[in-house]
N, C-alpha and C positions, 0 to 999 in steps of 0.2 A: 604162177601165183596171181591172185586177183589184183587189179590195179589198186593203188593207194586210194583209200576213201577216208577223209577226215572225220566222217560221222561214225566210223567204226573204231572203238577203243583199241589201242595197241596192247597186245599181250606178249610179254617177253617169251613165254613158253610156247606160243602158238606160231610155229614155223612149219613150212611144208615138210622139212626133214623130220621133225619130231612127230608130226601126224603120220607120216609113212612108217616110222619106226614103231609107233603105237599099233598100227594095223599089221605090220610085218608081212606084207604081201597078201593078206587075206581081205575079203571084201567087207563092206559095212552095210547094214540094213537100216533103213529109215522108213517108218510108217508115217502116215499123215503128211506125205511129202508134196502134196499138191499146192501148198502155199505156205506162207509164214515161216516159222522156225524150221519146219521140216524141209522146205525148199532151200532155205539158207544153209542148213547143215549139209544137205546133199551137195550143194554147189561148192561149199568150202572143202569138203572131203575130196570131191572130184578135182578141184584145183590143185590139191596136194598130190594127186596121182593115185588116189584110192578108188577102186571100182565100187560103185554105190548101187545097191539094189533098193529102188524106191517103190512105194506102193501108196494107194489111196483108193477111195470108192468113187472119186470124181475123175473120170478118165480125161476129160477136157483139161482140168487143172493140172493133172499129172503130165499131160502132153506139153503144157506150157513150161513146167519145171524142166523137162528133158530138153525142150527147144531153147531154153535160156541158159543151159549149162555152159560153163567155161569152154571156149572153143579148143583150148589146149589141154583140157583136163582129161581125166580118165572117164570112160563111158558110164552113163547112167542106164540101168536096166529096169524098166518099168513093168509093174504088174498091178492089175486090179485086185484089191483085197479089202474085205470087210473084217476088220480086226475083232469085231464083236462075235464073229462066228468061229468058235473054238476049232471045229473040224477043218474049216477053210484055212485057219492059221497053221494048224498042224500039217496039212497038206502042203502049204506054201513053204514051211520050214524044211520039209523033206525035199521039195524041189530045189530050194536054195542050196542045200547040202549036195544034192546030186549034180547040179549044174555048175556050182561055183565053189564048193567046199565050205567049211564052217566059217562064219564071219568072225571078225575080231571085235566089232562094235555093233550092238543092236540098240537102236533108239526107238523106244515105244512112245511115239509122239502124237498119234491121232487123238483129236479131241473136238467136241461140239458143246454148244450151250443153248440155253433158253432164258429169255428175260420175261419174268412174270411174277406176280405176287403168288405166294405159296398156295393160296386157295384157288387161283386161276390157272395154275399150271396144266398143261396137256399131259395127262397121266401116261399115255403111251410114249410120248416123246421124252418124258422124264425117265422112263425105263430105258429108252434108247440111249440117253445120256449116260446112264450107269453102265450099260452094256459096252459102250465105246470107250468111255474115259477110264473106267475101272476094268471092265472085261478085256479091253485091248491090252492093258498093262499086264494083267494076269496071263492072258493067252500068249502074248509075246514072250514073257519071261519063262513060262512053263515049256514053250516050244523050243526055245533056243538054249536054255540053261544046260540041258544034258549034253548037247553038242559042244558047247564051250568047255564044259568040264572034261569031255573026252579028249580034247586036243590040248589040254593044259592051261586053259585060261581064256579070258576075254572080258569085255565090259558090256553090261546091260545098263542102259541109260533110260530111266523112266520119268516121263514128264508129268508132274503134278501141277500145283499152282499155289501162289500166295493165298488164294481163296480156299485152299485146303488147310491153311494155318488158322484162318479166321473166317468164319462164314460170311458171305456177302448177301445183303438184302437183294431180293428180286432174282436170285440165282441159287435157290436152295438145292435143286437137283445137281447143278454143276459143283457147288461147294461140297455136297455130300460125296459125289463121285471122286473129286480130287482129294478130299480128306481120306477116303477109303484107299485110294491108290497110294497115297503117302504112307498110310499104315501098313498096307500090304508090302510095299517096297522096303520099308524099314524092318519089317519082320524077316523078310528074305535076306536082307543085307546082314542082319545080326546072326541069322542061322548059318549062312555061308561062312562068315568069319569064325564062328564057333567050331565049325566042321573043318576049318583049314582049307576051304575050297579056293582054287586058283581064280575063280570068277569074282569080279567086283560088280556090285550094284551101286549106281549113282542116282540120287534122287534130285531131279531138277524142279526148283520152285520159282517159276517166273512171276514177276509182277506184271504190270501192264506192258505188253509187247504189241506193237502196231502191226497186227496181222489182220486177216480177213474174218476173224472169228466173230466180231461184233456184227459185220454185215451179213454173215451167213447164219447168225443165230435164229432160233425160232422165237417169234414175237406173238404172244397171245393177243396183244393189243397192237395192231399195225401202226396206230397213230404215234406210238413212241419210237418207232424204228429210226426215223430221221434224227430225233433228239439224241438217241443213244449213239448211233453211228457217227454223227457229227461230233459229239463230245469225245468219243473214243479216238477218232482219227485226228481231230483238230485241236482239242483243248486239253486232253489228258496228257500229262507228261509221261513218257514211257520210253521203252527201248526199241530200237529198230531191229528187224529180224536178223540182219547180218551181225549186229553187235551182240544179240542174244546167242547166235550160233558160236561166235568167238568166245563168249563167256562160258558156254557149255563145254566146248572142246578144251578150253584152258583148264576147266575144273576137272575134266576126265584125266588130262595129262598130269595134273597135280594130285590125282587120286583122292579127290574130296568125296566124302560120303554124301553131303548135301551141297548142291550148287544153286545158290541164290542169284537170280538174274534181275538186275535193276536195283536202283537205290530204294525204291518203294518196297520191294520184296525183303531187302536186308533190314530196313527200318521196321517193317511189320514183324519179321522174325524176332528181332530184339524186343519189340514191344510185347509180343505174346509171351516170350520167355520170361521177361522181367515183371510185367504187370498182369499177365494172365487175364482173368475175366474183368479186371478193373478197366481194361481197355475198351470194353464193349460200349459202355454208356457214352463216354465223350465222343467216340467215333460215330455212334449213331446220331448224336446231336448235330455233329458237323455235316454228315452226309445225308440227313433226312430230306432236305429239299430236293436233292438230286434224285434220290431213289423214289420219291413220290412221283416225280416226273417220269421215271423209268417204268413205273407200273400204271401210269395214266391216272393218278389221283390228284 
């Protein structure tokens, strides 16, 4: 077990024994494991004794994830993978089944973003965002769902975002991709339930999680990079990756359809459900000065 860390909330459901029983001797798959929530999830599963198959397009970051894994945990098996490539994902899934058997938990976590006004966005990179954030969820779900059904069940965990609940200024491509991933996952979730499938789909909606996503974002105006990354890392209240991983795994163990990570995500979810479009104007008024700085105006 990982050493006690007071910054990580205690979850009564989240014990090594319960995680092992959830996985039942089968491996877990985590995409986008080179940093942030993906890395934290891989480490927590490994610490519980679960063999974790981690992937990312950034080989260096993935090597850091493997190198920082718990010394007494189960091994991490790393592979380079572009989740946006449907053929590559399908081949990866076949190789996972051949080498390790069907996983019990598949976390489709890879994600990227861009900070720019809607008219200044790099169109090619906006399409790349859709391909990774939505396509990665679709490809991962379609690849592993048949294998999980064939062995009598499992869990597919799809990472969306609180910005999929309510669009964020200066991140239109990101918000669109996450909203689409949320819609896709909800549709699959309800379809599987209606069919009586043994496979469960869990939709993760994180609020602000202090990962490297802001530092690795594409900035059309480089002058705003320092402002955004400093604000995200130092000023913005948010959840640490290990706390986010604990919340996600706790939600899977509790069999929740939607797993909201962070107080901000829960507040936004309630606000959208209760106030719907009436929430847009007051939020825009409050956040306008910040987002003007984000797009360099």
